[in-house]
C-alpha positions as CSV (number, residue, x, y, z in Angstrom):
1,X,-56.4,-55.5,47.2
2,X,-53.1,-56.0,49.0
3,X,-51.7,-57.3,45.8
4,X,-52.8,-54.2,44.0
5,X,-51.2,-51.9,46.5
6,X,-48.0,-54.0,46.5
7,X,-47.9,-53.7,42.7
8,X,-48.4,-50.0,42.9
9,X,-45.6,-49.7,45.5
10,X,-43.3,-51.8,43.3
11,X,-44.1,-49.8,40.2
12,X,-43.4,-46.6,42.2
13,X,-40.1,-48.0,43.4
14,X,-39.1,-49.0,39.9
15,X,-40.0,-45.6,38.5
16,X,-38.0,-43.9,41.3
17,X,-35.0,-46.1,40.6
18,X,-35.3,-45.4,36.8
19,X,-35.5,-41.7,37.4
20,X,-32.4,-41.8,39.7
21,X,-30.5,-43.7,37.0
22,X,-31.7,-41.2,34.3
23,X,-30.6,-38.2,36.6
24,X,-27.2,-39.7,37.1
25,X,-26.8,-40.3,33.4
26,X,-27.9,-36.7,32.7
27,X,-25.4,-35.4,35.3
28,X,-22.6,-37.4,33.7
29,X,-23.7,-36.1,30.3
30,X,-23.8,-32.5,31.4
31,X,-20.8,-30.5,30.3
32,X,-19.0,-28.2,32.6
33,X,-19.0,-24.8,30.8
34,X,-16.5,-23.3,33.2
35,X,-13.7,-25.5,31.7
36,X,-14.8,-24.4,28.2
37,X,-14.7,-20.7,29.2
38,X,-11.2,-21.1,30.6
39,X,-10.0,-22.8,27.4
40,X,-11.5,-20.1,25.3
41,X,-9.9,-17.4,27.5
42,X,-6.5,-19.1,27.1
43,X,-7.0,-19.3,23.3
44,X,-8.0,-15.6,23.2
45,X,-4.9,-14.6,25.2
46,X,-2.7,-16.6,22.8
47,X,-4.3,-14.9,19.7
48,X,-3.8,-11.5,21.3
49,X,-0.2,-12.2,22.0
50,X,0.3,-13.4,18.4
51,X,-1.4,-10.3,17.1
52,X,0.9,-8.1,19.2
53,X,3.9,-10.0,17.9
54,X,2.7,-9.5,14.3
55,X,2.2,-5.8,15.0
56,X,5.7,-5.5,16.4
57,X,7.1,-7.3,13.4
58,X,5.1,-5.1,10.9
59,X,6.4,-2.0,12.7
60,X,10.0,-3.2,12.4
61,X,9.5,-4.0,8.7
62,X,7.8,-0.6,8.1
63,X,10.8,1.2,9.8
64,X,13.1,-0.8,7.6
65,X,11.1,0.1,4.5
66,X,11.0,3.8,5.4
67,X,14.8,3.9,6.0
68,X,15.4,2.2,2.7
69,X,13.1,4.7,0.9
70,X,14.7,7.6,2.6
71,X,18.2,6.3,1.6
72,X,17.0,5.9,-2.0
73,X,15.3,9.3,-1.9
74,X,18.5,10.9,-0.7
75,X,20.5,9.1,-3.4
76,X,18.0,10.3,-6.0
77,X,18.0,13.9,-4.7
78,X,21.9,13.8,-4.8
79,X,21.8,12.5,-8.4
80,X,19.2,15.1,-9.4
81,X,21.2,17.9,-7.9
82,X,24.3,16.7,-9.7
83,X,22.3,16.5,-12.9
84,X,21.0,20.0,-12.3
85,X,24.5,21.3,-11.8
86,X,25.6,19.6,-15.1
87,X,22.6,21.1,-16.9
88,X,23.4,24.6,-15.5
89,X,27.0,24.2,-16.7
90,X,25.9,23.0,-20.1
91,X,23.5,26.0,-20.3
92,X,26.3,28.4,-19.4
93,X,28.5,26.8,-22.0
94,X,25.9,26.6,-24.7
95,X,27.7,28.9,-27.0
96,X,31.0,27.2,-26.5
97,X,32.2,23.8,-27.8
98,X,33.4,22.6,-24.4
99,X,31.7,19.5,-23.0
100,X,31.8,18.7,-19.3
101,X,33.0,15.0,-19.2
102,X,29.6,13.9,-20.4
103,X,29.7,10.8,-22.7
104,X,28.4,11.2,-26.3
105,X,25.3,8.9,-25.9
106,X,24.0,11.0,-23.0
107,X,24.3,14.2,-25.0
108,X,22.5,12.5,-27.9
109,X,19.7,11.3,-25.7
110,X,18.5,14.9,-25.0
111,X,15.4,15.6,-27.2
112,X,13.2,18.5,-27.7
113,X,9.4,18.3,-27.8
114,X,9.3,18.3,-31.6
115,X,11.7,15.3,-31.9
116,X,9.7,13.4,-29.3
117,X,6.5,14.0,-31.3
118,X,8.2,12.9,-34.5
119,X,9.5,9.7,-32.8
120,X,6.1,8.9,-31.5
121,X,4.6,9.4,-35.0
122,X,7.2,7.2,-36.5
123,X,6.6,4.4,-34.0
124,X,2.8,4.5,-34.6
125,X,2.3,5.7,-38.2
126,X,-1.0,3.9,-38.8
127,X,-2.6,4.2,-35.3
128,X,-4.5,7.4,-35.2
129,X,-6.5,6.4,-32.1
130,X,-3.4,6.3,-30.0
131,X,-2.4,9.7,-31.4
132,X,-5.7,11.2,-30.5
133,X,-5.6,9.6,-27.0
134,X,-2.1,11.1,-26.6
135,X,-3.3,14.5,-27.6
136,X,-6.3,14.3,-25.2
137,X,-4.0,13.6,-22.3
138,X,-2.0,16.8,-22.7
139,X,1.7,17.4,-23.4
140,X,4.3,14.8,-22.3
141,X,6.6,16.0,-19.6
142,X,9.8,14.4,-18.5
143,X,10.1,13.6,-14.8
144,X,12.6,16.3,-14.1
145,X,10.5,19.0,-15.8
146,X,7.3,17.7,-14.2
147,X,9.0,17.7,-10.8
148,X,10.2,21.3,-11.1
149,X,6.7,22.4,-12.3
150,X,5.0,20.7,-9.4
151,X,7.4,22.2,-6.8
152,X,7.1,25.6,-8.4
153,X,3.3,25.5,-8.4
154,X,3.1,24.1,-4.9
155,X,5.3,26.9,-3.6
156,X,3.0,29.3,-5.4
157,X,0.3,28.0,-3.1
158,X,-1.8,26.0,-5.6
159,X,-3.8,23.0,-4.3
160,X,-2.6,19.5,-5.4
161,X,-6.0,18.9,-7.2
162,X,-5.4,22.1,-9.3
163,X,-1.8,21.1,-10.1
164,X,-3.0,17.6,-11.0
165,X,-5.6,19.1,-13.4
166,X,-3.0,21.4,-15.0
167,X,-0.2,18.9,-15.5
168,X,-2.5,15.9,-16.1
169,X,-1.0,13.8,-13.3
170,X,-2.3,11.9,-10.4
171,X,-3.1,13.7,-7.2
172,X,-1.0,11.3,-5.1
173,X,2.0,11.8,-7.3
174,X,1.7,15.5,-7.0
175,X,1.5,15.3,-3.2
176,X,4.5,13.0,-3.0
177,X,6.7,15.2,-5.2
178,X,5.6,18.3,-3.4
179,X,6.5,16.8,-0.1
180,X,9.9,15.6,-1.5
181,X,10.5,19.1,-2.8
182,X,10.2,20.6,0.7
């Protein structure tokens, strides 16, 4: 019986040593999540700093784009006002043969609605589908005439949706031109 108890004791000691070895292995294998949390926090801070830098860069670029657009808009408005002055001078001198330093090709490029329709028909003589599409869209307005109409209707108090429906233009285009007219 003593041998039996000795075997039981030896088996118990072996199991205890084996469990201690397995516990040490598990402890070594366990991962410290505090280190991972610190690394993830540092990565998140870096991402936030990069995002803030990108936002600053985008703000600088948008400021640049806005200033460029404003400069081009001012140049365009100056050119339009000069053209309006020339048109007014031409209208006032319509009965006379005096021309205001305007080159011949520019004067020849002024068309009335009938000549525009004739030119469109000459360009597409066999294509009746395009002609019907063109007629469905409404009359063709040049940019200057369209701009004046939009500004006039906006000052009269019409909504941009109504103006877009009347002139057959996009609502965004109407709002942009109305804001530029102010």
